[in-house]
C-alpha positions in Angstrom: 0.9 11.6 -25.5 1.1 14.0 -22.6 -2.1 15.8 -21.5 -1.4 19.5 -21.6 -4.7 20.7 -20.0 -3.6 23.1 -17.2 -6.8 22.7 -15.3 -6.6 18.9 -15.1 -4.5 17.3 -12.3 -1.6 15.3 -13.5 -2.7 12.4 -11.2 -6.2 11.7 -10.0 -6.9 8.6 -7.9 -10.7 8.0 -7.5 -12.2 5.6 -5.0 -9.3 3.2 -5.3 -9.8 -0.1 -3.5 -7.2 -2.9 -3.4 -8.0 -6.5 -2.2 -5.5 -9.0 -0.8 -6.0 -12.7 -0.8 -5.1 -14.0 2.7 -6.1 -17.3 4.5 -8.5 -18.0 1.6 -10.3 -14.7 1.9 -10.3 -11.5 -0.1 -9.6 -8.7 2.4 -9.8 -5.0 1.6 -6.3 -3.5 2.1 -6.9 -0.1 0.5 -10.4 1.1 1.0 -12.0 3.9 -1.2 -9.0 6.2 -1.4 -9.2 9.4 -3.5 -6.7 12.3 -4.0 -5.2 14.4 -6.8 -1.8 15.8 -7.6 -0.8 18.7 -9.9 2.4 18.9 -12.0 5.4 20.2 -10.0 3.8 19.6 -6.6 4.5 17.1 -3.9 2.0 14.9 -2.0 3.1 13.2 1.1 1.3 9.9 2.1 1.9 9.2 5.7 0.9 6.7 8.3 2.2 3.7 10.3 3.4 0.5 8.8 0.4 -1.5 7.3 -1.7 1.6 6.6 -1.8 0.9 2.9 0.7 3.6 1.7 2.9 1.3 -0.4 0.0 -0.7 -1.8 -1.6 2.5 -3.0 1.6 3.5 -4.7 2.0 0.1 -6.3 -1.6 0.2 -7.5 -0.9 3.5 -9.3 2.2 1.9 -10.9 0.4 -1.3 -11.8 3.0 -3.2 -9.8 0.8 -4.9 -7.1 2.1 -8.2 -5.5 0.7 -11.4 -6.8 -1.9 -11.9 -4.1 -3.4 -8.5 -4.5 -5.6 -6.8 -7.1 -7.4 -3.5 -7.7 -11.0 -4.2 -6.7 -12.5 -0.8 -7.7 -11.9 2.8 -8.5 -9.8 4.6 -11.1 -6.3 5.9 -11.6 -6.1 8.8 -14.0 -2.7 9.9 -15.2 -2.4 12.7 -17.8 -6.1 12.3 -18.6 -5.9 8.5 -19.2 -7.4 5.9 -16.9 -4.5 3.5 -16.3 -6.7 0.7 -14.9 -7.9 -0.8 -18.2 -4.5 -0.7 -19.9 -2.7 -3.9 -20.8 0.7 -4.8 -19.2 2.4 -3.8 -22.4 0.8 -0.4 -22.4 1.7 0.1 -18.7 5.3 -0.8 -19.4 5.5 2.0 -22.0 4.2 4.5 -19.4 6.5 3.4 -16.6 9.7 5.3 -16.7 8.6 7.6 -19.5 5.5 9.0 -17.7 5.6 7.8 -14.1 8.5 6.1 -12.2 9.1 4.8 -8.7 11.9 4.7 -6.2 11.7 1.7 -3.9 12.5 1.6 -0.2 15.5 -0.8 -0.3 17.8 0.0 -3.3 20.1 -2.9 -2.5 17.1 -5.3 -3.2 15.8 -3.3 -6.1 19.2 -3.1 -8.0 20.5 -6.2 -9.8 23.6 -7.4 -7.8 25.0 -9.1 -10.9 25.0 -6.0 -13.1 27.3 -3.0 -13.0 25.6 0.3 -12.1 26.2 1.8 -15.5 24.7 -1.2 -17.3 21.5 -0.9 -15.2 21.1 2.8 -16.1 21.9 2.1 -19.8 19.2 -0.6 -19.8 16.7 1.9 -18.3 17.6 4.5 -20.9 17.4 2.1 -23.8 13.9 1.0 -22.7 12.6 4.5 -23.5 14.9 6.0 -26.1 16.1 4.8 -29.5 19.7 5.6 -29.2 23.0 3.7 -29.5 24.9 2.1 -26.7 27.7 4.8 -26.7 25.2 7.6 -26.4 23.2 5.7 -23.8 26.3 5.3 -21.7 27.1 9.0 -22.1 23.6 9.8 -20.8 24.0 7.3 -17.9 27.1 9.3 -16.9 25.2 12.5 -17.1 22.5 11.0 -14.9 25.0 10.0 -12.2 26.4 13.5 -12.4 22.8 14.9 -12.0 22.2 12.9 -8.8 25.5 14.2 -7.4 27.5 11.0 -7.3 31.2 11.8 -6.9 33.7 10.2 -9.4 30.7 9.3 -11.5 32.7 7.9 -14.4 34.4 5.4 -12.1 31.1 4.4 -10.5 29.6 3.4 -13.8 31.6 0.2 -13.6 30.9 -0.5 -9.9 28.5 -3.2 -8.7 25.7 -2.1 -6.2 27.5 -3.7 -3.3 30.5 -1.5 -3.8 28.4 1.6 -3.0 27.1 3.1 0.3 23.4 3.1 1.0 23.1 6.8 0.1 24.9 6.2 -3.3 22.7 3.2 -4.1 19.7 5.4 -3.5 21.1 8.0 -5.8 21.6 5.3 -8.5 17.9 4.3 -8.0 17.0 8.0 -8.6 19.1 8.1 -11.7 17.4 5.0 -13.1 14.0 6.4 -12.2 14.9 9.6 -14.1 16.2 7.8 -17.2 12.8 8.1 -18.9 12.3 11.7 -17.9 9.1 11.0 -15.9 6.5 13.6 -15.0 5.5 11.8 -11.8 8.0 10.2 -9.4 6.7 8.0 -6.5 9.3 7.8 -3.7 8.5 4.9 -1.3 10.3 5.6 2.0 13.4 6.7 0.1 15.5 7.6 3.2 14.4 5.0 5.8 17.7 3.1 6.0 19.9 6.2 5.8 21.7 8.2 8.4 20.4 11.7 9.2 23.0 13.5 7.1 22.5 11.3 4.0 18.8 11.5 4.4 18.9 15.3 4.3 21.1 15.1 1.1 18.7 12.7 -0.7 15.7 14.9 0.2 17.5 18.0 -0.9 18.4 16.2 -4.2 14.8 15.3 -4.9 13.7 18.9 -4.3 16.3 20.2 -6.7 15.5 17.7 -9.4 11.8 18.4 -9.0 12.4 22.1 -9.7 14.7 21.4 -12.6 12.3 18.9 -14.3 9.0 20.4 -13.1 8.2 16.9 -11.8 5.4 15.9 -9.5 6.3 13.7 -6.5 4.4 11.3 -4.3 6.5 10.9 -1.1 5.5 7.9 1.0 6.9 8.1 4.5 6.2 7.3 8.2 8.3 10.3 9.2 6.1 13.4 9.8 9.3 15.6 10.1 10.3 14.6 6.6 6.7 15.2 5.3 6.6 18.7 6.9 9.8 19.8 5.0 9.2 18.3 1.6 5.5 18.3 0.7 2.7 20.7 -0.4 -0.1 18.5 0.7 -0.5 15.6 3.2 -2.6 12.5 2.9 -2.9 10.6 6.2 -3.8 6.9 5.9 -4.8 4.5 8.7 -5.8 0.8 8.3 -6.2 1.2 4.5 -8.4 4.3 4.6 -7.6 8.0 4.0 -8.5 9.8 7.3 -7.2 13.3 6.7 -5.9 15.2 3.7 -5.1 18.8 3.0 -2.3 21.5 2.6 0.7 20.5 4.7 0.7 23.7 6.7 -3.0 23.4 7.6 -2.8 19.8 8.6 0.3 20.4 10.8 -1.1 23.5 12.4 -4.6 22.3 13.0 -5.1 18.5 12.5 -8.7 17.5 13.0 -8.3 13.7 13.1 -7.0 12.4 16.5 -4.8 9.9 14.6 -3.1 12.7 12.8 -2.6 14.6 16.1 -1.0 11.5 17.6 1.4 11.2 14.7 2.4 14.9 15.1 2.8 14.6 18.8 5.3 11.7 18.2 7.7 13.9 16.3 11.0 14.6 18.1 12.8 17.8 17.1 15.6 20.0 18.2 13.3 21.8 20.7 12.4 18.6 22.5 14.0 18.6 26.0 16.7 15.9 26.3 14.9 13.9 29.1 11.3 14.5 27.9 9.0 11.5 27.8 8.4 10.5 24.1 4.8 10.4 23.0 3.5 7.4 21.1 0.1 6.6 19.7 -1.3 4.1 22.1 -2.1 0.6 20.9 -1.3 -1.0 17.6 -2.8 -0.8 14.1 -5.3 -3.6 13.4 -4.3 -6.7 11.4 -5.9 -6.9 8.0 -7.8 -10.0 9.2 -9.2 -8.2 12.3 -10.4 -4.8 11.0 -12.7 -3.1 13.6 -16.2 -1.9 12.5 -17.0 1.8 12.3 -14.0 4.1 12.5 -11.0 1.8 12.4 -9.1 4.1 14.7 -11.7 4.0 17.5 -10.1 1.2 19.6 -7.0 3.5 20.0 -8.8 6.9 20.2 -9.3 8.8 23.5 -12.2 10.7 22.0 -14.2 7.7 20.7 -17.9 7.4 21.6 -20.6 4.9 20.7 -21.2 5.8 17.1 -17.5 5.6 16.4 -17.7 1.8 16.7 -20.9 1.5 14.8 -20.5 3.7 11.7 -17.5 4.8 9.7 -17.3 8.6 9.2 -17.0 9.7 5.6 -14.2 11.8 4.2 -15.4 15.0 2.6 -15.5 15.0 -1.2 -12.2 15.4 -3.0 -11.6 19.0 -3.9 -12.3 20.4 -0.5 -9.1 22.0 0.6 -8.8 20.3 4.1 -10.9 17.2 4.7 -11.0 14.6 7.4 -13.0 11.5 8.5 -14.0 11.8 12.2 -17.2 12.0 14.1 -15.6 14.1 16.8 -12.9 16.2 15.0 -10.4 18.1 17.1 -10.6 21.9 17.4 -7.6 24.3 17.3 -6.8 23.4 21.0 -6.9 19.7 20.4 -10.3 19.2 22.0 -13.0 17.0 20.4 -15.8 19.0 18.8 -19.4 17.9 18.7 -20.3 16.0 15.5 
């Protein structure tokens, strides 16, 4: 049953930790992450590969890989903590309450089934209707995600479709249960710029029509700036900055966030300008540094950065960050 309390966030992740079993050891891959999301709003989770973005999303969905597990924290959706629920109870909520679009639709779709059959299967999992009616609704979903010649495409196999059309099919399947929360994991990574813009525009339109909340996982700060209300920046499994998108983009306080923003190339970038990149590489899960995990790559790091991890402000503060020497409005490190 949906929670209708207007004061309660649709999604509340509290102190979430995920462990991965590697080389005979349990290693913390997502470390004490907390955030909230209200109905109809979009949260962008950004960061480099390996930052824990997708693991966080999979933990919310209850779809973690076999070598990982939730080690602590809570995931509240519509006033219910999802963590203690059985697999059967989680299956009932997936699709009907929360749904996910995966990064690679060609791998996520069944290559042996026609597109229409896959959408009908998703509809049947959440609604007690006949096959004819389910197929009619599948056609309506393909129309809703703006697939041309939708009736013909019902009988196509995934390999008959372009990357953009496969992604639209994935969106149609995700919408089959009328979810109130949609998690989109790098939904435009493999697409050309024009198709990427079309998919993002489609998600915005569908969000408005359905009053749906979206968690958008991306490494592209340009995409995040256009499509989100709030930004959560992750690095090496930790949340290092979180706040309204405008505030984070105009005045980032965490040097890592500043580095990500400086790496964005836009139409105003001179054609022969040197491209900025965050120096160094993210740490491997087996080699996490002590203290602030970004300190080996940070130009502003001092002694205590290597010794003690700065704490993120409590959830609920509008703009929060984890840094001993946060940046001011001019990009200079402040005193702790």
